[in-house]
N, C-alpha and C positions, 0 to 999 in steps of 0.2 A: 465585318465592320457594321454597324447600325448607322444609319445615315442621320441619325440625332445625336447632338452633341450634349453631352451630360455635364451638369454644372453643381457642385457642392459649394455652399457658401455658409460661412460662419459670421454674422454680424454681431460685433462685440462693443460694449458699452459699460462705465463705470459710474460708481457713486461712493459717497464715505458715508458710512451708517452713525448714527449717534446713540441709537439704542441697543440694547443686548438682542442677539438672535435668540427667538424661542421656538425649537425644533416643533413642536406640537403645534403651533399656529401655521408653520409651513407645510405640514402635514395636512392640515385640515384644508388649505388651500391647493393642495392636489401636486406637491413637490415630494419626491423621495429622495431620501439621503443615498448617495453613492457610497458603497461600503467595498473596500480593497482588502483582501483578506491576504495573510502572511505568504502564500503560495505566489499569489499574483505579484506581490512585492518582491520576492527574491528574484522571480523569473525577471522582472525590469532591471534589478539590480545586477545582473548578468551583462547589461548594455550600458546603463547608465550608472551613475556614482550613487551610492547610497544614500547620501545627504540630501541629493537631489531628488530621488525617488521619495524618499520619507517626506519631503517637502510638497512634493507634487500630488502626493496622495495623504496629506494629513490627515489626524484625528483629532487635532485642536487647531481652531481657526485663528489662535493667538500665535502659532508656532508653525502653521502649514496652510496647505489649501484644503478645505473642505467643501464637496461638491453635494447640490442637490439639482434635480433633474425633473422635468415635467414633460411627458410625453403630449403631442398635440397630434401629428398626422393630418392635418385638414388641409384642404384645397384652398388659394386664395388667387386673386388676379390683380392686375395694376395696368392702368394705362400708361404707356411709354411712348417715347418718339416728340418730334417737333411738333409746334401747333399747325394744325392742317394735316398732318400726316400722322396722326395719333392712332395707336392700336393695342388691343389687350394681349397681355402676357400672363399665362397661368403658371404657378408654381406651388410647392406643397412646403408648408412648415413644418418640420418633423419633430422638432424638440428644442426645448429652452433649458438652459442650465445656469446657475447660480455658482459663482465660485467667491466663498468666504475665506479673506486672507487676512493677516496680518496689518496692523495700522488702520482697523476698522474698515479697510478696503472691501468692496463689492463688485466683482465683475460679473457680468450677464454676456451670453451667447444665443444667438438664436439661428438654430439650423435649418438652412434652406437648401430645397433640390428643384431642379427642374431639368427638362429635356427640351431643346430647342434644335430649329433648324438652320438658324443663322446666329455665329457667336456674337453678333453684335447685340443680339437680345440678352445676351449674359451680363454685357457692361449696360445695356439701358434700363435693366431691372436692378442692378446692385445701384446704379445713379441715382434711382428714385428712394431706395430703401433707406438709404445712408443717411440722408438728409433728414434730421429728426423735426426740423422745422416745419416739415408738411406734415407730421403725424396726426395733427388734428383736422385735416382736410377729408371730405366725403369720399375721396377715391382710395383711402387708406382705411376704410371703415372696418373690413372683414381683418385685414393684416393688423390692425390695433387691436381689435376684440381678442384674437388668439394668439398673437404674439405680445403684444405689447401691454395690454390690460393686466395680465399676470404678474409683470415686472414691476408696473405701477404699485399692485396692491401690495409688493414685499416692500418696495420703495416708502410707501405710506406707514408701514409698521417697522421700519427700522430709521427714521427720520423723526425730529421732533417737531418737524411741520410737514404737512401734507404736500403733495406734488401740485403746482399752480400753473406749471407750463411744462409740456413734455422734452424741452430743452435740458431741463433738469435733469435728465436721464444719462447726461453726459457732461460732467461736473468741469471737464476741461477739453474746450473744444466746440465744433457744430456740426459734427457727424459721428455715426459710428465707423469703428474700423472693421477692417474685412480680412479674414483668409478664406482662400478659394482654391478650389481643384477644379479645374476644366478639362475633360476628356475630348478632345478635338476629335470628329470624324470627318475632317475636312480635308480632301485629297489634293487641295492646292497646297497645304503647308508639308511641301516637300523639300523645299529649301531652306537653307539656315536662315537667311535674309527674312523669307515670310515668316517662319518661326517666331523668329526675335519681334517682327514689327507686331504681329498677334499677340505676342506675350504682353508686349509694351501697352498695346490699346486696353487689352483686359484688364491691366494692373491700373491704368489711370481712367478706366470708365468711360471711354471715348464712346458716345452715343451712336456715332456712325463712323466704321471702319473704312480706312483710304487704303485703296490698293495701290500696287507699284511698287517700286524699289525705293531706298532711300535716297533723298535727295542729296547728292555729295556735296552740295555748297550751301545748303539750308542752315540756318542755326538751329532750327527746331530737331533736324535729325541729327546734329552735333550734340543736343542735349540728351536725345534720345540713346545715344551711344555712349554718353558718360554715366547716364543712369544703369545701362546695361551693363557695362563694363565694370562699374563700381559694386553693384548690388544684386548681381546675377549668381545662381549657382546653376551651373551645367557639369555633371559629372559623367551621366548616362545618356545614350542618344535618344531614349525614349522619352525623356521628360527634361523640362527647364524650369526654374523658378527664378522669381523676380521680388525682391523685398525693396517696399517702399515705406514712405512716413505712414501711410493710410491703410496700405494694404500689403499682404503677401500671396503671391499667385503662383500655383503649380498648373503648367500647361503640360498635358499629356498628350503624345501623338501615336505612341506604339506601347505595346507591352504593359497595358492596363490589366491589372488582377484585382481582386478583392482583397487580397493580402496587403498589397500596396496602398490601396485605400485606407484600410484599417490603420496602417503604419502612421501614414500622414494626418489621418484624422485623430487617433489616440495618442499619438507621442509628438508629431510636429506643432501640430495644433494644441490638444490637450495639455502637454506638458511644457513644451519649448516656448510657444508662442504666447500662451497664457501666462507665463511665469515672467518673460522679456516683457510683456505688455505692462505686468503688474511692478516690476521694477521703474520703467519708466514713469509710471502715474506716480509711484510713490516719492521718487527723486524729484518729480517736479513741484508735487506737496510739500515736500522739505524745503525744497528752494524758496518758495513762496512764504512758508511760514517763518523760516528763518529770516527772509528780507523784513518781513513785519515786524519780528521780534528787535531786529536791530534799530530798524526806523523808532521803534518805541523805547531804545535803550533799555530794554528789559534784560538785565543780566542774568537773573533767575530763569527769565523764558528760554534763553540762549543756551543756558547750562543744562536745562531740561532737555532741550532738543538736540544738543550735542550727544547726551546719554544715549536717547532713544534712536538716534542716527546709529551709533555703535551697536546695539542691539540689533537693528535693521539689518546692518552690514554683514553681522556675524551670522545671523539665522536666516537670510533671505536671499543673500548675494554669492553667486557661485562661480568662480574663476573657469573651471570646467566642469562640464555635466555630463561626457561620455567617454567610453573608453573604446569609440569608433570614431572615424575621421567624420563621415556625412554629417551626423547630428550637430558636431561642432562647428562644421561650415555653416549648416543652418542657423544655428545658433547666433554665430558672428553675424551672418547677413541680416538677422533681423534685428540684433542690438545696434547694428551700424545705422540701420534705417531708421530706427525709431530714435537716433541720435542720445542713446542712453549715457554713453561715456563722455558726451558734452555735458549733459545735466550732472553728472557726478563730479565733472570737474568744476562747473562752476560753484557747486556746492561746497567743494574742497576749496576754492577760492575764498570763498565767503568766511568759512571756518577759519581758514588761515589769517585772514584779516582780523577777524574777531579775537583771535588768538595772540597776534601781534598788538592789537589795541590792548587787550588785558594785559599784557606783559609791559606795555608802556604805562600803563595805569599803575602797576604794582610797582614799577621801579621809581614812579614819581612818590608814591605813598612811603614806600622804603626811604628814598632820599628826605622826604619831609621828615619822618621820624629819626633819621640820622640828624639831621638839622636841629631838631629839638634837643635830642640827648647832646648834641654838641654845645648848643648854646646853655644848657643845665649845667654841663661839664666845666666851659667855659666859666660861667657865672660862680661855680663853685670854686676853681683856679684861682678868680679873681679875689674872691673872700678869702681864700685861706693865706694869698699873698699879701694882701691887707692886713690880716689878721699877724702874719709874722713880723711885718714892716710895725705895727703897732706895738708889739712886744720890745722891739728892738729900739724904736725911736719915742714911743708914747705919744700918740695922736692927741691927749689932753693938754700936753705941755706945747707943743707946735701948733695946734688948730683951736685950741681953746675947750674943744670936747671930742670925744672918739667919735660919736656919730657924725660930725662934721669931717672929721679926718677920713671916716671911711667913705664918706660921700665925694670926697676930691679926691683922694688916691683912686678908689675904684671907678671913678670918673674917667681919669686920665688915661688908666689901663685900660678901661673898655674903649676909649678914643682911639688908642694907638693901635690895639687889635682889629677895630673897624677899619682903620687907614689902610692898616697892612692887607686884610681881606678884599677892600675895595681895589688897590692896587693889582692884587693878582688877578682879580676878574677882569679888568681893564687890560692887562696885559693880553691875558688868555684870550680874551674877546677880539681884538685887534691881530692877535697872532693867526688865529683860525681864520679870520675875513681875509688876512694876507695870503693864506694858503688856499683859499677858497671853499672852507669848509662852512 
């Protein structure tokens, strides 16, 4: 085994486009459409559900994921470490990928690789590169030129306003998300305790790794244990994975092969992680737009959003994605860490409250209509009763004129009906109050 640790990382961000995608413009900027043939699709459908495969390798960006790549293969460097103890790390930017998805969403990933002598260097580099606030700094000049500027050019072509600040490259949040694979050549990672500690450190980007065992009484150690217990995937002895809100990390200690790497990169990242991240972003966006529509009392906008979400749920959400257990474990771990179910539940609650409000409004309108009809019916009944009495007793003889007779007799009847209705209302009002309703 080499004495160097191999680190493969994908930094991911997103934005929502407002303009149509022009393939010819992307090609002029050096992007290449990724084409998946029928043979490749059928091969994937032996392992993953057909609808999930067709979505991940879509032909139409309104129905699935359409990908464009741009080869880079350029070296860059970054100063890392604490003040007074800084040093330079070299890494390679391999490739950039754009993922055009439904709901006008555009995801992108930056593929980075490095070989380091210390696993702390993996965390130190990712800690720097994830924070987009610093992209304008001099230290980021090369990385910005080879990795960020091509994405900015795409952003400017797909938004109605050009980029003013690099923070706009992530519309919700302050940093890029990370999917990473670390092949450790560290002979010290022989115990489960050491592997779990190192995995946690890598997943949380601790700049300096702390040796030793877990502190049995420490609150921090207890937090580590809970995260590992709730969000880890450990099936085979050679590798373990940890899913957190900001990252998904695979730590490999033995049995590393190119076939495994290809599976993790193309399927666990390219299919499962990208789809899960897309769902999370869309649900967050739906929640924000739904709240805004509710605050503005725009029933038309709420109705449109409800229909839009129904299409999204039907075409873009998958209950199960694979015939095999391991992709399902990976998918569940990623979705749990991204809190996708919480976003969906919050949206369901908002939609349920709006349905209840609409039903209540509908009932009130119906009650108003019934009262109006009842009033007309009551007026008609009083008029008919007065007409019948006029024929029997002649209002002209008794009241001096028919008009006066109709007014007096009709008024008396209306007063009697009103008194009865008021009495019924008062009775039920105090009856319900007494019963606690």
